[in-house]
C-alpha positions in Angstrom: 112.9 22.9 81.7 114.4 23.5 78.6 115.2 27.1 77.1 112.7 26.4 73.9 109.9 25.7 76.4 110.8 29.0 78.5 110.8 31.1 75.1 107.0 29.5 74.3 105.7 30.1 77.5 107.2 33.9 77.1 105.5 33.9 73.4 102.0 32.7 75.2 101.9 35.0 77.7 102.9 38.1 75.2 100.2 36.8 72.8 97.2 36.2 75.8 98.4 39.9 76.9 97.9 41.1 73.3 94.7 39.3 73.1 93.1 41.0 76.3 94.7 44.4 74.8 91.8 43.6 71.7 89.1 42.3 73.9 89.6 45.2 75.9 89.3 47.7 73.0 86.2 46.0 71.2 84.5 46.1 74.8 85.2 49.5 74.9 82.7 50.2 71.6 85.7 52.8 70.2 86.0 51.3 66.8 88.0 53.2 64.2 89.3 52.3 60.5 93.1 52.1 61.1 92.2 49.9 64.3 90.4 47.4 62.8 92.3 46.4 60.0 95.4 46.3 63.0 92.9 44.0 64.6 91.9 42.0 61.3 96.0 41.8 60.2 96.6 40.7 63.8 93.8 38.1 64.0 95.1 36.4 60.9 98.4 35.4 61.9 98.9 31.7 63.2 97.8 31.0 66.6 96.3 34.4 67.5 92.9 33.2 66.4 93.3 30.5 69.2 94.7 32.9 71.5 91.7 35.2 71.0 89.1 32.8 71.3 90.3 31.3 75.1 91.3 35.1 76.6 87.8 36.1 75.5 86.4 33.0 77.4 88.1 34.2 80.1 87.5 37.3 80.2 83.4 36.5 79.8 83.5 34.6 83.2 86.2 36.2 84.7 87.6 33.9 86.7 91.2 32.8 87.5 93.5 31.6 84.2 94.0 27.9 84.9 97.6 27.4 85.0 98.8 24.2 82.1 101.5 23.3 84.2 102.3 22.8 87.7 105.7 24.7 87.4 105.1 28.1 88.9 106.3 31.2 87.0 106.1 34.6 88.5 104.5 36.7 85.4 106.4 40.1 84.2 104.7 42.9 86.1 103.5 44.8 83.2 101.6 41.8 82.2 100.2 41.3 85.8 98.6 45.1 85.7 97.2 44.3 82.0 95.8 41.4 83.5 94.3 43.6 86.7 93.2 46.1 84.2 91.6 43.8 81.9 89.5 42.3 84.8 88.5 45.9 86.1 87.2 46.7 83.0 85.7 43.3 82.4 84.2 43.7 85.8 82.4 47.5 84.5 81.0 45.3 81.5 79.6 42.6 83.5 78.6 44.2 87.1 75.2 46.2 85.7 74.2 42.6 84.1 75.0 40.9 87.4 72.5 43.9 89.3 70.2 43.0 86.7 70.5 39.0 86.9 69.4 39.8 90.8 66.6 42.1 90.2 64.5 40.7 87.5 62.5 37.7 87.6 62.3 36.8 83.7 65.1 38.2 81.4 65.3 37.8 77.6 68.4 37.2 75.7 68.3 37.8 71.9 65.1 35.8 71.2 61.3 37.0 72.3 60.1 35.2 75.5 57.1 34.6 76.4 56.1 34.7 80.2 52.9 33.7 81.5 52.4 35.9 85.3 50.8 34.2 88.2 47.3 35.9 87.2 47.1 33.9 84.2 47.9 37.2 82.3 50.4 37.2 79.8 53.9 39.1 78.8 56.2 38.8 75.9 59.9 40.0 76.6 61.3 41.5 73.4 65.3 41.0 73.0 67.6 41.8 75.7 64.6 42.7 78.1 63.8 42.2 81.8 61.2 42.4 84.5 60.2 41.8 88.1 57.3 40.5 89.0 55.4 41.5 92.3 51.7 40.1 92.8 50.2 39.7 95.9 46.6 39.0 97.7 45.9 43.3 97.0 48.4 43.9 94.8 49.5 43.3 90.4 52.4 44.9 89.5 55.4 44.5 87.1 58.3 46.4 86.6 60.2 46.8 83.3 63.5 46.9 84.1 64.9 46.8 80.9 64.2 46.9 77.2 60.4 46.4 76.1 57.4 44.1 76.8 54.3 43.4 75.5 51.1 42.5 78.6 47.9 41.0 77.8 46.0 41.3 80.8 43.7 38.9 82.6 40.6 40.3 84.0 40.7 41.1 88.1 38.4 43.5 89.5 39.7 43.5 92.9 43.1 44.3 91.5 44.4 46.5 88.9 47.3 45.4 86.6 50.3 48.0 87.0 53.7 48.6 85.2 56.1 50.2 86.8 59.1 51.9 84.5 61.2 54.7 85.9 59.7 56.7 87.5 56.2 56.5 85.9 53.4 54.0 86.1 51.0 52.6 83.8 48.1 50.9 84.9 45.8 48.7 82.8 42.3 48.9 82.2 41.2 45.9 80.6 43.4 45.7 77.6 46.7 44.7 75.6 49.7 46.9 75.4 53.2 47.6 75.4 55.9 49.6 77.7 59.2 50.3 76.4 62.1 51.5 78.4 65.5 53.2 76.6 67.3 55.9 76.4 66.0 57.6 79.4 62.5 58.0 78.6 59.5 55.1 78.6 56.8 55.2 75.8 53.7 53.1 75.8 51.4 51.9 72.8 47.8 50.5 73.7 47.1 47.5 71.6 43.6 46.9 72.8 41.7 48.3 75.0 42.8 51.1 77.4 45.5 52.4 80.1 46.0 55.1 82.0 49.7 56.8 82.7 51.2 58.9 85.1 54.6 60.5 85.6 55.9 60.7 88.0 53.9 57.6 89.4 51.8 59.9 91.6 51.1 62.6 89.5 48.0 63.0 87.1 46.7 60.4 84.7 46.7 60.5 80.4 44.3 57.8 79.2 45.0 55.9 76.1 42.6 54.5 73.8 43.7 51.6 71.1 45.8 52.7 68.6 47.1 55.8 71.0 51.1 55.9 72.7 52.6 58.4 75.1 56.2 58.8 76.0 57.6 60.4 79.0 60.8 60.6 80.5 63.5 60.9 83.9 62.6 64.4 84.0 59.6 65.3 81.7 55.5 64.4 82.0 53.3 62.5 80.0 53.7 63.7 76.2 50.6 61.9 73.5 52.8 60.9 70.2 51.4 60.3 67.0 48.5 57.3 66.9 49.5 53.6 65.3 47.4 51.5 64.0 46.5 48.5 66.3 48.1 45.7 64.6 51.5 47.9 64.6 51.4 47.3 68.8 54.1 44.7 69.6 54.6 43.5 66.0 58.3 42.3 66.8 56.2 39.6 69.2 55.3 38.3 66.1 58.5 38.4 64.4 58.5 41.4 62.7 59.8 44.7 63.3 58.4 47.8 61.9 60.6 51.3 61.4 58.9 54.7 60.3 61.2 57.0 59.2 63.9 56.1 61.8 67.4 56.9 62.2 70.0 54.5 61.1 71.9 54.2 64.3 68.8 53.2 65.9 67.9 50.5 63.5 71.2 49.3 64.0 70.7 49.1 67.3 67.1 47.6 67.1 68.3 44.6 64.9 71.7 44.2 67.0 69.7 42.8 69.8 68.3 40.1 68.2 71.5 38.8 66.7 73.1 36.2 69.0 77.2 38.2 68.9 77.7 42.2 69.3 76.9 44.6 67.1 79.7 47.8 66.6 79.1 50.3 64.6 82.2 52.1 62.6 81.7 55.8 61.4 79.0 58.5 62.2 75.7 57.4 61.0 73.9 60.2 61.7 74.1 62.2 58.5 72.3 59.5 56.7 68.6 59.6 55.5 66.2 58.0 58.0 64.8 54.9 57.1 61.2 53.0 56.8 61.5 49.2 56.8 60.0 45.6 57.7 62.2 42.9 59.0 62.3 39.7 60.2 63.8 39.3 63.5 63.5 35.8 63.9 66.0 36.2 60.7 68.5 38.7 62.6 71.3 38.4 59.7 69.0 38.7 56.7 67.3 41.7 58.8 70.7 43.3 59.1 71.5 42.7 55.4 68.4 44.0 54.5 69.1 47.5 56.5 71.9 47.5 55.2 71.1 47.2 52.0 68.2 49.8 52.3 70.6 52.6 54.2 73.6 52.0 52.0 76.0 50.2 54.7 78.4 47.6 54.8 78.7 44.8 57.0 81.8 42.9 58.1 81.5 39.7 59.8 84.1 38.6 62.6 84.6 35.2 64.3 82.5 34.9 67.7 79.3 36.6 65.6 81.2 40.0 65.9 79.1 42.3 62.9 80.7 45.3 62.1 78.4 47.9 60.5 79.8 50.9 58.5 
């Protein structure tokens, strides 16, 4: 192999190591203005975007890096340690997803998904949601593993329909309702009919009717919340996200669920005024821009669907 080729191979290794470093930084979510500026300048240099795309694909697959030549070259120890660290971080990111995939029977990505259950009942999963289904001759139970879901239940006098989420239980009494799980709490809203809620699952029941809602936490019982209009329950399944005096950081997170690429936040949004808006989540990029305009934010879009909100 000629010296120019050896130099090129060494440069490729250095560039790949730099790309892995940027990928690990993006995955950490620790986004600062200074580092983002460095990343954007690095990305625009010749050959860097291609190296970033290649290493990102390897990161997502967590597979061995393909060898471009049959000539074996011993990688520098520093590079091997960097690759090992990147692989370990990738496992930390991907392992929860792998566990969720093993537990769930139905899982949505960035789009709303309709699910027909074995008894003819219907579930609609919001973006980034997952359920496990356990039906038998005596039981109709769905476990909400992540996100939120809307349920329209078929009558069955012999088997009550229940949704388990966290340490609590929501039981149907001929109704349509939503259950949402996140940030250590579970919220139930009733669109039609009636449900009953218990937390822990063997605790006393709280009954909810149309337009009523309640929440429980990992270490707290069921608490009633202010009523809502019945037609607003599960509005997201019709492609509409309704925000009512929502924290800006929460609103950005909710809209980000419907985007195909990751959404990161730069800066502290906690001091911004709460926002109220109706956004079309079937057009998530327009929804993000509309939210940014309402809250006084700036959106920077990068390759691979990355959006930086500041």
